[in-house]
N, C-alpha and C positions, 0 to 999 in steps of 0.2 A: 430172959430173952431166948427165943428159940434160935436154932441154927439157921433157919430160913430167914428170919428177920435180920440176923447179923450179916448174912450174905447180901441182903438187899441194901443195907447201909453201906457196906464196902463198895458195892457197885455204883451207888449214887455219889460217893466221895470221889471215886476214880473218874467218874464222868465230869464233875465240875472242876476238878483240879488238873485235868489233862490239858496240855498246851493246844491252843487253837492254831491249826496250820493255815486256815484261811485268813486269819487276821494279819499274819505276817506278810503275806503277799510274796510275789516273786522277788528274789534278791537282785539288787542292782537296778531297780526300776524307780527313777526319780521323777518328781512332778515337773512338767514343762514350765518355762518362764511365763508369767501372766502377760497376756496381750494388752497393750495400752495404746492410746492415741495421743500424739504429741501436737503441740502448737508452738510456733516460734515467737519469741518476745519481740515486739515491734516498738519503734519510736516514731511517733507521728503527732500531728495536731489533732486534738480530740475536743469535741464540744463539751462544755461545762453547763450543768443545770442545777438549780437549787429547788428543792421540793418542800412545800408547806401545805398546811390545811387552811382553806379560806372559806368565805361565805359570800354569796351573792347579795347585793343590795340594790334597791331602786336608786337611780341617779337623781330623782327628785321625789320628795314626799311632801304633799300639801294637804293641810287640813281645810276642808271646805266648811266655812262658818257663815252664819247669818249676820247681817250688818244692821238690820232694822227689826223692830218688834212687830209680831203679827202671827197669824195662824197659818200653818203649812196648808197650802191648797192642793198642790200636786207633787208627785214624785215621778220623774220622767226618765228613769233609767232602770236597768236590771242590775241588781247587786252582783258584783264580781265581773261585770262585763267590761269590754274595752271600748272607750269612747274617745272621740276627737275633741280637741280644744275648742271651746265655744259652744259645745252642745248643752242644751238646757238640762239641768239636774233637778231643780226644785222651783216651785212658785209659791211665794207668800201672798196672802190676801192683800191686794193693792188698793182697796177702796178707800181706806182712811188716808193713805198717802196721796191718792188722786185728789181727794178733797183739799188736802193741804196745798197741793200745787195750784188748784183753782183759786184758793185764797191768796196765794202769793202772786198769781197773775193779776188779780184785782188790785192788790196793793201797788203793783208796778204801774198799772193804768192810772190809779189815783195820784201817785207820785209824779207821773209824767204830766198830768193836767196841772198840778200845782207848780211844777217847774216852768211849764210854758206860760202860765199866768204871770209868775214872777219875772220871767224874761221879758214879756211884753211891757210890763210896768216900768222896768228899767229902761227899755228902749224909748218908751213914751217920754219919760222925764229927761232923758239925754237928748231928745229931739228939740226941746225948747231952747231957742237961741236968744231970747230976750234976757238980758242980765237982770238978776234979782227977781225973776218971775217965780222961781222955786227955791226953797231953802236947800242948802247943801246937806243938812241932816236928813231931809226926806229922801234925797237921792242915795245917801249912804245906807239908810234903812232898807230901801228897795234892793240895793245890791246885796246886802246881807241876807235878805229874804230869798233872793235868787240862789245864793250859795247854799243856803239851808235846804232849799227845794232840790238842788242838784245832788246834795249828799243823801237826801232821803230817797231819791230815785235810784242812786247806786246801791243803797242798802236794800231796797225792794227787789232790785234785779238779782242781787246776791242771794237773797232768801229764795227767790224763784229758782235759781240755779241749784241751790241746796235741796230744795224740795224735789226737783226733777232727778237729782242724783239719788236721793233716798228712794224715790219711786223706782228707779232702775235697779236698785238692790232687791226688789221683790222678785226679780227673775235671776236665779242663781245659775251661772254657767260653769262648765268645766274649765279650770284654769290651765290645764295642760292635756296633752294626748297621752293616755295611759289607762290603767285599770282603776276602776272605782270600787271601793270596798262596801262594807255593810252600811246601811242607813242607820244613823244614830237616832233619828226622829221619824215618826210616821205621820201620815196625813192627819191633820186636825190638831197637832201638837202646837203649843204656844212657844215660839222661839223669840229670842232677843239678841242683842249684841253683847250680852254678858255671859253668865254661866251656862245658859241654855242655847249657846250659839253653835256648838259643834253639830254638823249634819252628817258628814261622812269624811273619808280620807281617800285621796288619789295618789297613785304611784306611777311614775314614768319608768318604763323598763327598756327603752331603746334611746340612748345607750344604757347599759347596765354596768354597775360597779361590782368588783370582786375585791373584798378587803382581806388582807392576810398580814401576819406578824412575822418579821424577820428577827432571828435571835441576834443578840449583840455580837456574838462570836462570828456568825456568818457576815454580819454587816461590816465589822472591822476587817475580817479576812478578805472580803470582796474588794474593798477600797484599797487595802494594802497590796493585794495581788495586781490590781489595775495600775497602781502607781509604780510598782516594781517591774512591770512588763511580764509578770508570770501569766497573767490573763490579758488577752487582747480582744477587741470586738471581732465577732465572727465575720467572715468575708461576705456571706450572703445576707447578713442582717445589719443594716446601718445603725440600729439602736436596739437596746434590750427590749424584749417582749415577754408577754405572759401567755402561757398555755394552760388550759384547765381540763381536768378529767372528771367526768360526772360520776355519780355514785354507782351507775351500772357498768362502769369501765370504759365508756365511750369518750373519746376526745372531742371536745367542742371544735367545730370546723373553723372558727374564726379566731385569729390572734388578738390579744389585747395589748394596749399600751400602758406603761407605767405612768399614771397621771397624778399621783400624790405620794409624798413621803413626809411623814410627820417630822416636825422640827425638833422634837425632843424624844428622849428614851423613856419608856414606861418603867419606872423604878420598881414597880410591884412584880412585873413579869419579865423584865430585862429584855424587852423586845422593842422594835421600831415598827409602827404600823405603816403599811404601804397599800396602795390601791391600784388595780388595773381596770381599765375601761374597755368594754366589749360592745361591739355592735350586736343588736339583737332584733333584727327586722322581723323575723318570723315568730318572735316571742316564745322561743323554745325554753328559755331560762326564766325562772321566777325568783323574786327576792326570797331570801331565807334558805337557799339550797347550800349544803356543804359540798365542797369540791376540793380536789387536789390541785394545787397551784404549782406549776413548773415555771420558774423564772429563768429565762434563757437569753441567749444573744452574745455569749462569749465563748472563746476557745482557748485551750492551753497548748502552745506550740512545743515541739520537741519533748513529748511526754511518752514515757514507757507504760504500756498497757498489756494486760493479759485478760483472757476471759474470766468471768466471775467464778465459773465452776472449777477453775484450776486452783483456787485458794481454799485451804482448809484452816480450821481454827483449833487451837489447843490452849491449855492453861497458860502456856508461855507466850502465846501470841500467834499471829497468822503465819502460815508457811506454805511452800509449794514443793513439788518434787521435780528436780532438774535431772535430765538424762543426758549424759555425755557420750563421747565416742565409744566408751567401753560398755555402753548400754546398761549401766548401773544407775539405780534411782538414788539421788542424793537429796536428802531433806534440807531445805534452805529456808531460813526465817526471812521474812520480808516486812518492810514498812509500807503500809497502805495509805493512799490518799483518799479521794472521793470516788464515787461511781461516775462512769461516763458511758451512757447507754447500758450495754451488757458487759462492760469491761471494768476491771479494777485498775486504778492508776497506781503504779508502783513507784514509790519514792526512793527506796533503798533495797538492796538485796539481790538484784538481778542485773544482767547486762544484755544489751541488744544482741539478738541473734541466738541466745540460748534457747533450748527447747525444754518445755515443761509439760507434764502430763495433765491432760484434761479429761480423759476417759479411762476408766479402769482403776481409779484411785483406791477403791476398797480392797484390792488384792495386793497392793504394793506395801512393802516394808523397806526401811532405810537400808541401802547397800544391796538390795536385791537386783539381780539381772532381770531385765524385762524384754519382752518381744515387741519391737516397734515396727515390724513389718506389717503391711496391710494384709488383711485376710485374703487367702487365695480364692479367686473366683472359679467355681467349679465349671469345667469344660462342658459345653452343651453337647448332648448326645445326638448325633445325626440320625434321623430315621432310617431304618434299614430299607434298602430297595427290595422290591419283590423279585423273586427269582424270574429268570428270563422265560422259563417254561411255564410259569404260573399264568393261568388265563386271567385277563383283565375283567374287572367287574363291569357288568352291563347295566 
């Protein structure tokens, strides 16, 4: 190695091992306390809500079926449209049933004629006043014939009514006001009252149902809290109600009523099925939509709450930072209840009036002194006035 190379290595070694003056910084210069924002622990009545996943359902679902045999002659609706109750949906070829009705009408007329004849004969024999002129057996036979003719007339009238009813079944009308689905049979298809009877399905969507399942734990906890007085009905709501949030985040503008609670617990899912009923006059909701269900209508009196952002989580459980008069941050473990709007319900660990940190948590360590003073507002700089001798702009 040459003398020049050896000198270069000594220079590089001295450069990398020399102490850095800039890294040390000026002596005695400490970092200022981190600025934080505090919030005071409050005790008040808070609303309580339970959240579940639900699905919308039609309040009525009816299968429209044929009652008589025949060929479909017309279909008088647009698939998927909204129709009123009583609107015509299908027509079955009525010619065969019209002929049956004419036959039944003729049978009624024939039975009426026989009945009137038998009635006249009975009256004629009963009008004979001379004793022994007619035999009693003859009169009994005529009375029996009259009764038979009367029964035959009633039977003929019943057959006529039946034929007229079957003829009315050839015009199929909407059984309710709602949406009509796809047609199961097209014009020209042979239908009957058996396996080929299904024509379409209708659904009523006003009112609309929302079904959801409540866990056994929530169900028992709710009833226990109501019995103990831990929960009470909200002042502005005389009864519990249901609120739903759609998939796009919008809250449906109308409240629903709890209209059904299953009598038994589902042993497979451990839940109780419940249902809310909603008015849907503008038909904004359709059956089969997934929604978030908020079961509301109760409040918890004398409850300690803090904003959700004040609570942090660790492997040992939730905690908050409490700041006392010495402005030192104390890490405090807490026991949480449920959410109430944007607040956590605190069951244990805090007292009313204590102050906890809600902003600036990432800079805080246990025992650290913090700056709780609000940031100073910079004074506004007043515009300088122009010198007196300066000419004004024209």
